[in-house]
Each structure stands twice: as structure tokens, then as C-alpha cells.
All heavy atoms as TSV, in Angstrom:
chain	resi	resn	atom	element	x	y	z
A	1	MET	N	N	125.300	80.940	185.989
A	1	MET	CA	C	126.330	81.520	186.789
A	1	MET	C	C	126.066	83.025	186.885
A	1	MET	O	O	125.962	83.721	185.883
A	1	MET	CB	C	127.681	81.243	186.140
A	1	MET	CG	C	128.820	81.933	186.834
A	1	MET	SD	S	130.345	81.445	186.035
A	1	MET	CE	C	131.360	81.319	187.443
A	2	VAL	N	N	125.945	83.521	188.069
A	2	VAL	CA	C	125.687	84.936	188.316
A	2	VAL	C	C	126.955	85.551	188.876
A	2	VAL	O	O	127.514	85.074	189.857
A	2	VAL	CB	C	124.517	85.107	189.315
A	2	VAL	CG1	C	124.308	86.565	189.626
A	2	VAL	CG2	C	123.260	84.467	188.763
A	3	SER	N	N	127.414	86.624	188.228
A	3	SER	CA	C	128.622	87.291	188.734
A	3	SER	C	C	128.207	88.416	189.665
A	3	SER	O	O	127.200	89.079	189.471
A	3	SER	CB	C	129.451	87.826	187.574
A	3	SER	OG	O	128.737	88.817	186.881
A	4	SER	N	N	129.000	88.637	190.675
A	4	SER	CA	C	128.698	89.704	191.626
A	4	SER	C	C	129.364	90.998	191.160
A	4	SER	O	O	130.318	90.995	190.396
A	4	SER	CB	C	129.203	89.316	193.016
A	4	SER	OG	O	130.610	89.185	192.988
A	5	ASN	N	N	128.850	92.104	191.649
A	5	ASN	CA	C	129.386	93.411	191.302
A	5	ASN	C	C	130.728	93.593	192.012
A	5	ASN	O	O	130.813	93.459	193.227
A	5	ASN	CB	C	128.391	94.483	191.730
A	5	ASN	CG	C	128.779	95.859	191.230
A	5	ASN	OD1	O	129.834	96.045	190.642
A	5	ASN	ND2	N	127.897	96.815	191.466
A	6	PRO	N	N	131.792	93.943	191.281
A	6	PRO	CA	C	133.093	94.107	191.924
A	6	PRO	C	C	133.188	95.372	192.778
A	6	PRO	O	O	134.092	95.486	193.592
A	6	PRO	CB	C	134.074	94.173	190.755
A	6	PRO	CG	C	133.265	94.621	189.592
A	6	PRO	CD	C	131.883	94.100	189.841
A	7	ASP	N	N	132.281	96.320	192.607
A	7	ASP	CA	C	132.311	97.549	193.398
A	7	ASP	C	C	131.287	97.434	194.526
A	7	ASP	O	O	130.085	97.557	194.298
A	7	ASP	CB	C	131.988	98.741	192.505
A	7	ASP	CG	C	132.174	100.073	193.218
A	7	ASP	OD1	O	132.661	100.077	194.364
A	7	ASP	OD2	O	131.840	101.108	192.611
A	8	PRO	N	N	131.736	97.244	195.759
A	8	PRO	CA	C	130.774	97.065	196.859
A	8	PRO	C	C	129.998	98.334	197.192
A	8	PRO	O	O	128.916	98.276	197.741
A	8	PRO	CB	C	131.648	96.631	198.036
A	8	PRO	CG	C	133.006	97.151	197.719
A	8	PRO	CD	C	133.117	97.154	196.221
A	9	MET	N	N	130.520	99.515	196.839
A	9	MET	CA	C	129.836	100.768	197.159
A	9	MET	C	C	128.870	101.196	196.056
A	9	MET	O	O	128.276	102.255	196.133
A	9	MET	CB	C	130.878	101.889	197.383
A	9	MET	CG	C	131.812	101.639	198.552
A	9	MET	SD	S	130.945	101.519	200.117
A	9	MET	CE	C	130.450	103.199	200.316
A	10	ASP	N	N	128.710	100.403	195.022
A	10	ASP	CA	C	127.847	100.757	193.899
A	10	ASP	C	C	126.397	100.948	194.330
A	10	ASP	O	O	125.675	101.748	193.744
A	10	ASP	CB	C	127.941	99.674	192.817
A	10	ASP	CG	C	127.322	100.129	191.511
A	10	ASP	OD1	O	127.398	101.346	191.231
A	10	ASP	OD2	O	126.799	99.275	190.783
A	11	GLU	N	N	125.976	100.262	195.327
A	11	GLU	CA	C	124.593	100.365	195.792
A	11	GLU	C	C	124.364	101.613	196.636
A	11	GLU	O	O	123.231	101.999	196.872
A	11	GLU	CB	C	124.225	99.119	196.612
A	11	GLU	CG	C	124.382	97.818	195.849
A	11	GLU	CD	C	123.451	97.727	194.649
A	11	GLU	OE1	O	122.327	98.255	194.729
A	11	GLU	OE2	O	123.858	97.134	193.641
A	12	ASN	N	N	125.409	102.273	197.102
A	12	ASN	CA	C	125.276	103.408	198.022
A	12	ASN	C	C	125.529	104.756	197.357
A	12	ASN	O	O	125.839	105.719	198.024
A	12	ASN	CB	C	126.248	103.241	199.198
A	12	ASN	CG	C	125.929	102.016	200.019
A	12	ASN	OD1	O	124.779	101.602	200.096
A	12	ASN	ND2	N	126.942	101.427	200.613
A	13	ILE	N	N	125.403	104.862	196.053
A	13	ILE	CA	C	125.640	106.130	195.364
A	13	ILE	C	C	124.425	107.024	195.587
A	13	ILE	O	O	123.293	106.648	195.289
A	13	ILE	CB	C	125.878	105.900	193.862
A	13	ILE	CG1	C	127.139	105.074	193.656
A	13	ILE	CG2	C	126.000	107.233	193.140
A	13	ILE	CD1	C	127.394	104.687	192.227
A	14	THR	N	N	124.675	108.234	196.109
A	14	THR	CA	C	123.563	109.148	196.381
A	14	THR	C	C	123.016	109.730	195.083
A	14	THR	O	O	123.738	109.970	194.133
A	14	THR	CB	C	124.023	110.319	197.264
A	14	THR	OG1	O	125.269	110.789	196.777
A	14	THR	CG2	C	124.135	109.946	198.691
A	15	GLY	N	N	121.742	109.969	195.069
A	15	GLY	CA	C	121.090	110.602	193.944
A	15	GLY	C	C	120.564	109.644	192.896
A	15	GLY	O	O	119.825	110.060	192.027
A	16	LEU	N	N	120.946	108.387	192.947
A	16	LEU	CA	C	120.464	107.446	191.943
A	16	LEU	C	C	119.222	106.727	192.432
A	16	LEU	O	O	119.140	106.300	193.573
A	16	LEU	CB	C	121.534	106.407	191.611
A	16	LEU	CG	C	122.718	106.887	190.785
A	16	LEU	CD1	C	123.674	105.733	190.540
A	16	LEU	CD2	C	122.268	107.467	189.466
A	17	GLU	N	N	118.267	106.612	191.554
A	17	GLU	CA	C	117.066	105.844	191.849
A	17	GLU	C	C	117.306	104.401	191.425
A	17	GLU	O	O	118.245	104.115	190.685
A	17	GLU	CB	C	115.875	106.430	191.088
A	17	GLU	CG	C	115.511	107.839	191.531
A	17	GLU	CD	C	114.377	108.415	190.706
A	17	GLU	OE1	O	114.143	107.939	189.577
A	17	GLU	OE2	O	113.725	109.337	191.193
A	18	PRO	N	N	116.483	103.501	191.863
A	18	PRO	CA	C	116.637	102.120	191.411
A	18	PRO	C	C	116.543	102.054	189.884
A	18	PRO	O	O	115.682	102.675	189.273
A	18	PRO	CB	C	115.469	101.395	192.067
A	18	PRO	CG	C	115.106	102.235	193.238
A	18	PRO	CD	C	115.429	103.645	192.853
A	19	GLY	N	N	117.447	101.366	189.274
A	19	GLY	CA	C	117.482	101.263	187.826
A	19	GLY	C	C	118.424	102.265	187.189
A	19	GLY	O	O	118.605	102.281	185.982
A	20	GLY	N	N	119.040	103.132	187.972
A	20	GLY	CA	C	120.035	104.058	187.456
A	20	GLY	C	C	119.515	105.421	187.083
A	20	GLY	O	O	120.259	106.235	186.568
A	21	GLY	N	N	118.248	105.711	187.314
A	21	GLY	CA	C	117.703	107.022	186.981
A	21	GLY	C	C	118.154	108.082	187.964
A	21	GLY	O	O	118.619	107.794	189.058
A	22	VAL	N	N	118.039	109.340	187.579
A	22	VAL	CA	C	118.410	110.455	188.439
A	22	VAL	C	C	117.171	111.296	188.677
A	22	VAL	O	O	116.494	111.693	187.738
A	22	VAL	CB	C	119.507	111.312	187.768
A	22	VAL	CG1	C	119.903	112.470	188.667
A	22	VAL	CG2	C	120.724	110.465	187.444
A	23	PRO	N	N	116.837	111.572	189.932
A	23	PRO	CA	C	115.649	112.377	190.215
A	23	PRO	C	C	115.853	113.838	189.812
A	23	PRO	O	O	116.974	114.308	189.739
A	23	PRO	CB	C	115.478	112.245	191.732
A	23	PRO	CG	C	116.831	111.928	192.246
A	23	PRO	CD	C	117.504	111.147	191.165
A	24	PRO	N	N	114.756	114.563	189.563
A	24	PRO	CA	C	114.870	115.981	189.211
A	24	PRO	C	C	115.570	116.763	190.320
A	24	PRO	O	O	115.391	116.503	191.501
A	24	PRO	CB	C	113.422	116.431	189.064
A	24	PRO	CG	C	112.646	115.187	188.830
A	24	PRO	CD	C	113.379	114.095	189.540
A	25	GLY	N	N	116.393	117.714	189.930
A	25	GLY	CA	C	117.103	118.534	190.896
A	25	GLY	C	C	118.495	118.015	191.210
A	25	GLY	O	O	119.282	118.703	191.856
A	26	GLU	N	N	118.852	116.826	190.791
A	26	GLU	CA	C	120.165	116.263	191.063
A	26	GLU	C	C	121.195	116.660	190.016
A	26	GLU	O	O	122.381	116.587	190.256
A	26	GLU	CB	C	120.094	114.731	191.117
A	26	GLU	CG	C	119.463	114.190	192.367
A	26	GLU	CD	C	120.353	114.370	193.597
A	26	GLU	OE1	O	121.576	114.299	193.462
A	26	GLU	OE2	O	119.795	114.599	194.677
A	27	THR	N	N	120.734	117.070	188.842
A	27	THR	CA	C	121.668	117.422	187.772
A	27	THR	C	C	121.712	118.933	187.605
A	27	THR	O	O	120.754	119.626	187.931
A	27	THR	CB	C	121.240	116.780	186.442
A	27	THR	OG1	O	119.926	117.217	186.130
A	27	THR	CG2	C	121.274	115.271	186.530
A	28	PRO	N	N	122.815	119.468	187.093
A	28	PRO	CA	C	122.889	120.921	186.878
A	28	PRO	C	C	121.973	121.334	185.725
A	28	PRO	O	O	121.567	120.496	184.924
A	28	PRO	CB	C	124.358	121.142	186.504
A	28	PRO	CG	C	124.854	119.829	186.034
A	28	PRO	CD	C	124.054	118.791	186.763
A	29	PRO	N	N	121.647	122.622	185.632
A	29	PRO	CA	C	120.778	123.079	184.542
A	29	PRO	C	C	121.455	122.870	183.183
A	29	PRO	O	O	122.677	122.820	183.079
A	29	PRO	CB	C	120.567	124.556	184.836
A	29	PRO	CG	C	121.644	124.940	185.774
A	29	PRO	CD	C	122.040	123.708	186.517
A	30	ALA	N	N	120.646	122.774	182.150
A	30	ALA	CA	C	121.160	122.505	180.810
A	30	ALA	C	C	121.921	123.695	180.246
A	30	ALA	O	O	122.859	123.529	179.488
A	30	ALA	CB	C	120.019	122.132	179.880
A	31	GLU	N	N	121.557	124.914	180.609
A	31	GLU	CA	C	122.190	126.112	180.070
A	31	GLU	C	C	122.518	127.071	181.194
A	31	GLU	O	O	121.868	127.086	182.233
A	31	GLU	CB	C	121.256	126.810	179.083
A	31	GLU	CG	C	120.907	125.980	177.872
A	31	GLU	CD	C	119.937	126.704	176.968
A	31	GLU	OE1	O	119.656	127.889	177.229
A	31	GLU	OE2	O	119.466	126.085	176.014
A	32	GLY	N	N	123.546	127.878	180.969
A	32	GLY	CA	C	123.885	128.914	181.929
A	32	GLY	C	C	122.902	130.058	181.846
A	32	GLY	O	O	122.156	130.202	180.882
A	33	SER	N	N	122.902	130.889	182.848
A	33	SER	CA	C	121.965	132.008	182.857
A	33	SER	C	C	122.712	133.331	182.796
A	33	SER	O	O	122.515	134.214	183.619
A	33	SER	CB	C	121.095	131.948	184.114
A	33	SER	OG	O	121.926	132.008	185.264
A	34	ILE	N	N	123.602	133.473	181.827
A	34	ILE	CA	C	124.348	134.710	181.653
A	34	ILE	C	C	123.516	135.642	180.789
A	34	ILE	O	O	123.194	135.329	179.651
A	34	ILE	CB	C	125.707	134.438	180.999
A	34	ILE	CG1	C	126.544	133.548	181.898
A	34	ILE	CG2	C	126.432	135.744	180.705
A	34	ILE	CD1	C	127.844	133.122	181.286
A	35	SER	N	N	123.171	136.796	181.352
A	35	SER	CA	C	122.343	137.718	180.590
A	35	SER	C	C	123.074	138.997	180.227
A	35	SER	O	O	122.549	139.804	179.486
A	35	SER	CB	C	121.080	138.059	181.389
A	35	SER	OG	O	121.456	138.675	182.603
A	36	SER	N	N	124.283	139.208	180.731
A	36	SER	CA	C	125.005	140.433	180.416
A	36	SER	C	C	125.869	140.253	179.172
A	36	SER	O	O	126.100	139.144	178.705
A	36	SER	CB	C	125.879	140.848	181.600
A	36	SER	OG	O	126.876	139.861	181.822
A	37	ASP	N	N	126.363	141.372	178.661
A	37	ASP	CA	C	127.194	141.361	177.457
A	37	ASP	C	C	128.519	140.665	177.748
A	37	ASP	O	O	129.114	140.834	178.812
A	37	ASP	CB	C	127.430	142.794	176.995
A	37	ASP	CG	C	128.150	142.864	175.669
A	37	ASP	OD1	O	128.096	141.875	174.921
A	37	ASP	OD2	O	128.759	143.921	175.393
A	38	GLN	N	N	129.015	139.911	176.785
A	38	GLN	CA	C	130.257	139.172	176.959
A	38	GLN	C	C	131.485	139.982	176.579
A	38	GLN	O	O	132.600	139.505	176.710
A	38	GLN	CB	C	130.209	137.893	176.111
A	38	GLN	CG	C	129.170	136.907	176.556
A	38	GLN	CD	C	129.448	136.387	177.946
A	38	GLN	OE1	O	130.540	135.958	178.220
A	38	GLN	NE2	N	128.473	136.455	178.817
A	39	GLY	N	N	131.314	141.170	176.040
A	39	GLY	CA	C	132.440	142.006	175.695
A	39	GLY	C	C	132.856	141.897	174.236
A	39	GLY	O	O	133.788	142.543	173.803
A	40	HIS	N	N	132.203	141.080	173.478
A	40	HIS	CA	C	132.497	140.957	172.054
A	40	HIS	C	C	131.225	140.558	171.324
A	40	HIS	O	O	130.322	139.997	171.891
A	40	HIS	CB	C	133.598	139.932	171.796
A	40	HIS	CG	C	133.211	138.532	172.193
A	40	HIS	ND1	N	133.295	138.088	173.485
A	40	HIS	CD2	C	132.740	137.499	171.469
A	40	HIS	CE1	C	132.877	136.833	173.541
A	40	HIS	NE2	N	132.540	136.441	172.332
A	41	SER	N	N	131.220	140.853	170.052
A	41	SER	CA	C	130.065	140.516	169.244
A	41	SER	C	C	130.221	139.108	168.698
A	41	SER	O	O	131.265	138.761	168.151
A	41	SER	CB	C	129.936	141.504	168.092
A	41	SER	OG	O	128.875	141.129	167.248
A	42	GLU	N	N	129.222	138.279	168.858
A	42	GLU	CA	C	129.282	136.900	168.385
A	42	GLU	C	C	129.293	136.820	166.868
A	42	GLU	O	O	129.836	135.904	166.295
A	42	GLU	CB	C	128.097	136.097	168.926
A	42	GLU	CG	C	128.112	135.919	170.426
A	42	GLU	CD	C	129.231	135.015	170.897
A	42	GLU	OE1	O	129.647	134.132	170.143
A	42	GLU	OE2	O	129.692	135.227	172.019
A	43	GLY	N	N	128.691	137.793	166.198
A	43	GLY	CA	C	128.586	137.743	164.753
A	43	GLY	C	C	129.615	138.620	164.052
A	43	GLY	O	O	129.452	138.950	162.890
A	44	ALA	N	N	130.675	139.008	164.755
A	44	ALA	CA	C	131.669	139.887	164.157
A	44	ALA	C	C	132.410	139.163	163.042
A	44	ALA	O	O	132.838	138.034	163.199
A	44	ALA	CB	C	132.650	140.366	165.215
A	45	LYS	N	N	132.523	139.830	161.889
A	45	LYS	CA	C	133.216	139.247	160.743
A	45	LYS	C	C	134.372	140.167	160.364
A	45	LYS	O	O	134.322	141.367	160.569
A	45	LYS	CB	C	132.271	139.104	159.550
A	45	LYS	CG	C	131.160	138.124	159.768
A	45	LYS	CD	C	130.303	138.022	158.521
A	45	LYS	CE	C	129.159	137.052	158.730
A	45	LYS	NZ	N	128.303	136.962	157.566
A	46	ALA	N	N	135.405	139.567	159.804
A	46	ALA	CA	C	136.502	140.378	159.290
A	46	ALA	C	C	135.996	141.150	158.083
A	46	ALA	O	O	135.099	140.711	157.371
A	46	ALA	CB	C	137.671	139.490	158.910
A	47	GLY	N	N	136.597	142.289	157.850
A	47	GLY	CA	C	136.185	143.096	156.705
A	47	GLY	C	C	136.448	142.361	155.401
A	47	GLY	O	O	137.291	141.471	155.320
A	48	LYS	N	N	135.702	142.735	154.378
A	48	LYS	CA	C	135.873	142.089	153.073
A	48	LYS	C	C	137.261	142.332	152.520
A	48	LYS	O	O	137.830	141.485	151.842
A	48	LYS	CB	C	134.805	142.579	152.105
A	48	LYS	CG	C	133.437	142.044	152.408
A	48	LYS	CD	C	132.447	142.479	151.344
A	48	LYS	CE	C	131.080	141.912	151.648
A	48	LYS	NZ	N	130.111	142.253	150.602
A	49	ALA	N	N	137.837	143.502	152.807
A	49	ALA	CA	C	139.164	143.821	152.300
A	49	ALA	C	C	140.210	142.879	152.894
A	49	ALA	O	O	141.114	142.412	152.195
A	49	ALA	CB	C	139.517	145.267	152.609
A	50	VAL	N	N	140.090	142.576	154.169
A	50	VAL	CA	C	141.043	141.670	154.825
A	50	VAL	C	C	140.903	140.263	154.253
A	50	VAL	O	O	141.906	139.591	153.981
A	50	VAL	CB	C	140.832	141.676	156.359
A	50	VAL	CG1	C	141.718	140.653	157.025
A	50	VAL	CG2	C	141.070	143.061	156.926
A	51	SER	N	N	139.691	139.816	154.043
A	51	SER	CA	C	139.466	138.489	153.474
A	51	SER	C	C	140.046	138.388	152.065
A	51	SER	O	O	140.686	137.392	151.723
A	51	SER	CB	C	137.969	138.172	153.428
A	51	SER	OG	O	137.426	138.172	154.722
A	52	ARG	N	N	139.835	139.410	151.272
A	52	ARG	CA	C	140.369	139.407	149.902
A	52	ARG	C	C	141.880	139.490	149.903
A	52	ARG	O	O	142.544	138.884	149.057
A	52	ARG	CB	C	139.756	140.545	149.104
A	52	ARG	CG	C	138.305	140.294	148.790
A	52	ARG	CD	C	137.710	141.395	147.972
A	52	ARG	NE	N	136.298	141.102	147.725
A	52	ARG	CZ	C	135.406	141.986	147.378
A	52	ARG	NH1	N	135.770	143.253	147.228
A	52	ARG	NH2	N	134.155	141.644	147.177
A	53	LEU	N	N	142.450	140.243	150.848
A	53	LEU	CA	C	143.901	140.348	150.937
A	53	LEU	C	C	144.529	138.985	151.220
A	53	LEU	O	O	145.520	138.599	150.603
A	53	LEU	CB	C	144.290	141.354	152.021
A	53	LEU	CG	C	145.780	141.565	152.236
A	53	LEU	CD1	C	146.385	142.240	151.013
A	53	LEU	CD2	C	146.016	142.400	153.476
A	54	TRP	N	N	143.956	138.228	152.140
A	54	TRP	CA	C	144.454	136.883	152.440
A	54	TRP	C	C	144.304	135.964	151.231
A	54	TRP	O	O	145.195	135.166	150.931
A	54	TRP	CB	C	143.722	136.280	153.638
A	54	TRP	CG	C	144.306	136.730	154.933
A	54	TRP	CD1	C	143.743	137.584	155.831
A	54	TRP	CD2	C	145.568	136.359	155.482
A	54	TRP	NE1	N	144.581	137.763	156.886
A	54	TRP	CE2	C	145.705	137.025	156.703
A	54	TRP	CE3	C	146.601	135.538	155.043
A	54	TRP	CZ2	C	146.846	136.886	157.498
A	54	TRP	CZ3	C	147.722	135.399	155.833
A	54	TRP	CH2	C	147.841	136.069	157.045
A	55	LEU	N	N	143.191	136.072	150.544
A	55	LEU	CA	C	142.964	135.236	149.363
A	55	LEU	C	C	143.989	135.547	148.273
A	55	LEU	O	O	144.552	134.639	147.652
A	55	LEU	CB	C	141.542	135.447	148.835
A	55	LEU	CG	C	141.121	134.585	147.656
A	55	LEU	CD1	C	141.155	133.115	148.031
A	55	LEU	CD2	C	139.742	134.983	147.187
A	56	VAL	N	N	144.291	136.825	148.047
A	56	VAL	CA	C	145.284	137.215	147.050
A	56	VAL	C	C	146.676	136.735	147.463
A	56	VAL	O	O	147.432	136.211	146.635
A	56	VAL	CB	C	145.256	138.750	146.834
A	56	VAL	CG1	C	146.454	139.224	146.037
A	56	VAL	CG2	C	143.968	139.156	146.156
A	57	ALA	N	N	147.033	136.885	148.733
A	57	ALA	CA	C	148.352	136.460	149.209
A	57	ALA	C	C	148.537	134.955	149.044
A	57	ALA	O	O	149.585	134.491	148.570
A	57	ALA	CB	C	148.530	136.869	150.670
A	58	ILE	N	N	147.543	134.180	149.388
A	58	ILE	CA	C	147.629	132.724	149.254
A	58	ILE	C	C	147.684	132.338	147.782
A	58	ILE	O	O	148.449	131.446	147.394
A	58	ILE	CB	C	146.445	132.046	149.977
A	58	ILE	CG1	C	146.592	132.236	151.484
A	58	ILE	CG2	C	146.363	130.570	149.630
A	58	ILE	CD1	C	145.390	131.815	152.290
A	59	SER	N	N	146.931	133.030	146.953
A	59	SER	CA	C	146.943	132.736	145.512
A	59	SER	C	C	148.316	133.008	144.910
A	59	SER	O	O	148.809	132.238	144.072
A	59	SER	CB	C	145.897	133.571	144.782
A	59	SER	OG	O	144.615	133.271	145.265
A	60	ILE	N	N	148.965	134.094	145.304
A	60	ILE	CA	C	150.300	134.418	144.797
A	60	ILE	C	C	151.300	133.336	145.181
A	60	ILE	O	O	152.113	132.894	144.356
A	60	ILE	CB	C	150.746	135.809	145.294
A	60	ILE	CG1	C	149.925	136.895	144.600
A	60	ILE	CG2	C	152.238	136.037	145.062
A	60	ILE	CD1	C	150.138	138.288	145.158
A	61	VAL	N	N	151.244	132.881	146.422
A	61	VAL	CA	C	152.154	131.825	146.871
A	61	VAL	C	C	151.916	130.543	146.076
A	61	VAL	O	O	152.870	129.886	145.638
A	61	VAL	CB	C	151.996	131.581	148.392
A	61	VAL	CG1	C	152.731	130.337	148.828
A	61	VAL	CG2	C	152.479	132.787	149.175
A	62	VAL	N	N	150.679	130.187	145.849
A	62	VAL	CA	C	150.364	128.964	145.092
A	62	VAL	C	C	150.867	129.084	143.655
A	62	VAL	O	O	151.454	128.138	143.106
A	62	VAL	CB	C	148.844	128.685	145.128
A	62	VAL	CG1	C	148.446	127.614	144.132
A	62	VAL	CG2	C	148.421	128.284	146.531
A	63	VAL	N	N	150.687	130.244	143.024
A	63	VAL	CA	C	151.143	130.441	141.641
A	63	VAL	C	C	152.671	130.378	141.575
A	63	VAL	O	O	153.239	129.757	140.654
A	63	VAL	CB	C	150.606	131.773	141.068
A	63	VAL	CG1	C	151.310	132.156	139.777
A	63	VAL	CG2	C	149.113	131.681	140.864
A	64	LEU	N	N	153.360	130.972	142.520
A	64	LEU	CA	C	154.829	130.922	142.529
A	64	LEU	C	C	155.338	129.493	142.692
A	64	LEU	O	O	156.295	129.090	142.018
A	64	LEU	CB	C	155.385	131.825	143.631
A	64	LEU	CG	C	155.262	133.328	143.384
A	64	LEU	CD1	C	155.734	134.105	144.595
A	64	LEU	CD2	C	156.045	133.733	142.146
A	65	ILE	N	N	154.719	128.719	143.554
A	65	ILE	CA	C	155.116	127.320	143.737
A	65	ILE	C	C	154.843	126.532	142.462
A	65	ILE	O	O	155.673	125.724	142.028
A	65	ILE	CB	C	154.401	126.709	144.955
A	65	ILE	CG1	C	154.921	127.345	146.236
A	65	ILE	CG2	C	154.578	125.199	145.002
A	65	ILE	CD1	C	154.165	126.956	147.489
A	66	ALA	N	N	153.707	126.761	141.832
A	66	ALA	CA	C	153.382	126.059	140.586
A	66	ALA	C	C	154.384	126.426	139.494
A	66	ALA	O	O	154.852	125.552	138.751
A	66	ALA	CB	C	151.961	126.400	140.141
A	67	LEU	N	N	154.770	127.708	139.378
A	67	LEU	CA	C	155.757	128.121	138.385
A	67	LEU	C	C	157.122	127.493	138.648
A	67	LEU	O	O	157.838	127.125	137.713
A	67	LEU	CB	C	155.868	129.644	138.352
A	67	LEU	CG	C	154.693	130.382	137.714
A	67	LEU	CD1	C	154.868	131.889	137.875
A	67	LEU	CD2	C	154.546	130.011	136.255
A	68	PHE	N	N	157.483	127.364	139.892
A	68	PHE	CA	C	158.739	126.707	140.235
A	68	PHE	C	C	158.747	125.266	139.740
A	68	PHE	O	O	159.720	124.817	139.117
A	68	PHE	CB	C	158.970	126.752	141.750
A	68	PHE	CG	C	160.161	125.944	142.178
A	68	PHE	CD1	C	161.445	126.440	142.022
A	68	PHE	CD2	C	159.991	124.685	142.734
A	68	PHE	CE1	C	162.549	125.693	142.416
A	68	PHE	CE2	C	161.086	123.927	143.122
A	68	PHE	CZ	C	162.372	124.433	142.962
A	69	PHE	N	N	157.676	124.542	140.008
A	69	PHE	CA	C	157.627	123.144	139.572
A	69	PHE	C	C	157.566	123.015	138.055
A	69	PHE	O	O	158.189	122.118	137.479
A	69	PHE	CB	C	156.454	122.404	140.234
A	69	PHE	CG	C	156.739	122.014	141.651
A	69	PHE	CD1	C	156.059	122.602	142.697
A	69	PHE	CD2	C	157.695	121.060	141.943
A	69	PHE	CE1	C	156.317	122.253	143.998
A	69	PHE	CE2	C	157.971	120.700	143.248
A	69	PHE	CZ	C	157.279	121.299	144.278
A	70	VAL	N	N	156.860	123.919	137.382
A	70	VAL	CA	C	156.817	123.890	135.920
A	70	VAL	C	C	158.215	124.163	135.358
A	70	VAL	O	O	158.678	123.493	134.436
A	70	VAL	CB	C	155.782	124.901	135.379
A	70	VAL	CG1	C	155.938	125.109	133.882
A	70	VAL	CG2	C	154.378	124.436	135.714
A	71	GLY	N	N	158.916	125.130	135.935
A	71	GLY	CA	C	160.279	125.421	135.491
A	71	GLY	C	C	161.225	124.263	135.764
A	71	GLY	O	O	162.114	123.962	134.956
A	72	TYR	N	N	161.051	123.601	136.875
A	72	TYR	CA	C	161.901	122.452	137.209
A	72	TYR	C	C	161.647	121.295	136.243
A	72	TYR	O	O	162.576	120.645	135.780
A	72	TYR	CB	C	161.620	122.021	138.652
A	72	TYR	CG	C	162.482	120.877	139.122
A	72	TYR	CD1	C	163.814	121.078	139.433
A	72	TYR	CD2	C	161.954	119.600	139.254
A	72	TYR	CE1	C	164.607	120.032	139.873
A	72	TYR	CE2	C	162.730	118.548	139.690
A	72	TYR	CZ	C	164.066	118.764	140.005
A	72	TYR	OH	O	164.838	117.739	140.419
A	73	ILE	N	N	160.380	121.041	135.938
A	73	ILE	CA	C	160.025	119.927	135.053
A	73	ILE	C	C	160.498	120.192	133.626
A	73	ILE	O	O	161.000	119.299	132.940
A	73	ILE	CB	C	158.495	119.682	135.089
A	73	ILE	CG1	C	158.108	119.107	136.439
A	73	ILE	CG2	C	158.056	118.747	133.974
A	73	ILE	CD1	C	156.616	119.045	136.685
A	74	THR	N	N	160.369	121.423	133.146
A	74	THR	CA	C	160.754	121.737	131.770
A	74	THR	C	C	162.249	121.934	131.595
A	74	THR	O	O	162.727	122.088	130.474
A	74	THR	CB	C	160.027	122.999	131.275
A	74	THR	OG1	O	160.370	124.089	132.129
A	74	THR	CG2	C	158.535	122.787	131.261
A	75	GLY	N	N	163.008	121.943	132.676
A	75	GLY	CA	C	164.446	122.094	132.579
A	75	GLY	C	C	164.892	123.532	132.435
A	75	GLY	O	O	165.996	123.803	131.967
A	76	LEU	N	N	164.060	124.467	132.809
A	76	LEU	CA	C	164.396	125.888	132.703
A	76	LEU	C	C	165.602	126.244	133.560
A	76	LEU	O	O	166.442	127.044	133.153
A	76	LEU	CB	C	163.187	126.735	133.117
A	76	LEU	CG	C	163.352	128.259	133.044
A	76	LEU	CD1	C	163.553	128.670	131.588
A	76	LEU	CD2	C	162.165	128.951	133.638
A	77	PHE	N	N	165.756	125.613	134.692
A	77	PHE	CA	C	166.868	125.916	135.574
A	77	PHE	C	C	168.192	125.407	134.987
A	77	PHE	O	O	169.239	125.973	135.234
A	77	PHE	CB	C	166.642	125.319	136.964
A	77	PHE	CG	C	165.430	125.893	137.651
A	77	PHE	CD1	C	164.417	125.070	138.109
A	77	PHE	CD2	C	165.292	127.260	137.831
A	77	PHE	CE1	C	163.308	125.594	138.728
A	77	PHE	CE2	C	164.186	127.787	138.458
A	77	PHE	CZ	C	163.177	126.960	138.906
A	78	ASP	N	N	168.153	124.361	134.167
A	78	ASP	CA	C	169.371	123.844	133.528
A	78	ASP	C	C	169.854	124.812	132.439
A	78	ASP	O	O	171.056	124.938	132.195
A	78	ASP	CB	C	169.111	122.460	132.906
A	78	ASP	CG	C	168.815	121.406	133.956
A	78	ASP	OD1	O	169.267	121.589	135.114
A	78	ASP	OD2	O	168.129	120.427	133.623
A	79	LEU	N	N	168.944	125.516	131.798
A	79	LEU	CA	C	169.307	126.459	130.756
A	79	LEU	C	C	169.952	127.715	131.331
A	79	LEU	O	O	170.774	128.356	130.655
A	79	LEU	CB	C	168.075	126.847	129.935
A	79	LEU	CG	C	167.371	125.728	129.163
A	79	LEU	CD1	C	166.119	126.277	128.503
A	79	LEU	CD2	C	168.308	125.141	128.114
A	80	LEU	N	N	169.584	128.094	132.545
A	80	LEU	CA	C	170.097	129.313	133.159
A	80	LEU	C	C	171.517	129.137	133.674
A	80	LEU	O	O	172.250	130.109	133.801
A	80	LEU	CB	C	169.180	129.765	134.287
A	80	LEU	CG	C	167.773	130.204	133.880
A	80	LEU	CD1	C	166.933	130.540	135.109
A	80	LEU	CD2	C	167.827	131.390	132.924
A	81	SER	N	N	171.948	127.958	133.979
A	81	SER	CA	C	173.287	127.758	134.545
A	81	SER	C	C	174.328	127.357	133.532
A	81	SER	O	O	174.210	127.315	132.390
A	81	SER	CB	C	173.260	126.719	135.621
A	81	SER	OG	O	172.690	125.508	135.172
């Protein structure tokens, strides 16, 4: 049993060679040809001070949350009230 193609226009697609190949020149180039500056440096990194500041801030928040849970588990909040 041979099934027919449900798309009648499938045979009339421009640019396709028999077997589904595409001839050279039918596809866009693989890369753009931008040669001017983009206005920013691709390798720009934040300063070490900014990175350390974020690390310290996140560490403080984590330590405070851990102390809260330790105090809750040990019943420290029950002693204060």
C-alpha cells in the first residue's frame, strides 16, 4: 500500500533539488559580516570589589537564616518570651 503525499504543492517548492538538497546560494551565509565596534567590550568583567561585595552580602543573609533556624530548633525564642 503506497500512501500519497497530502501536500499537493510539495513538488513545486523552489530551491530544492531532487531528494531534498539545497543548491549553493539558496541559503543565507553562516555568519554575519559586522566588522565595526558594537559599543561594548565582550570581555568586560565586573570589578573584583563588586564581586566580593555580592559574595559577602549573600553570605550574611545565609548566616542570618541559618541562625534563625538554629534558634527556632533550640527553643531560644521560647526563652525570650
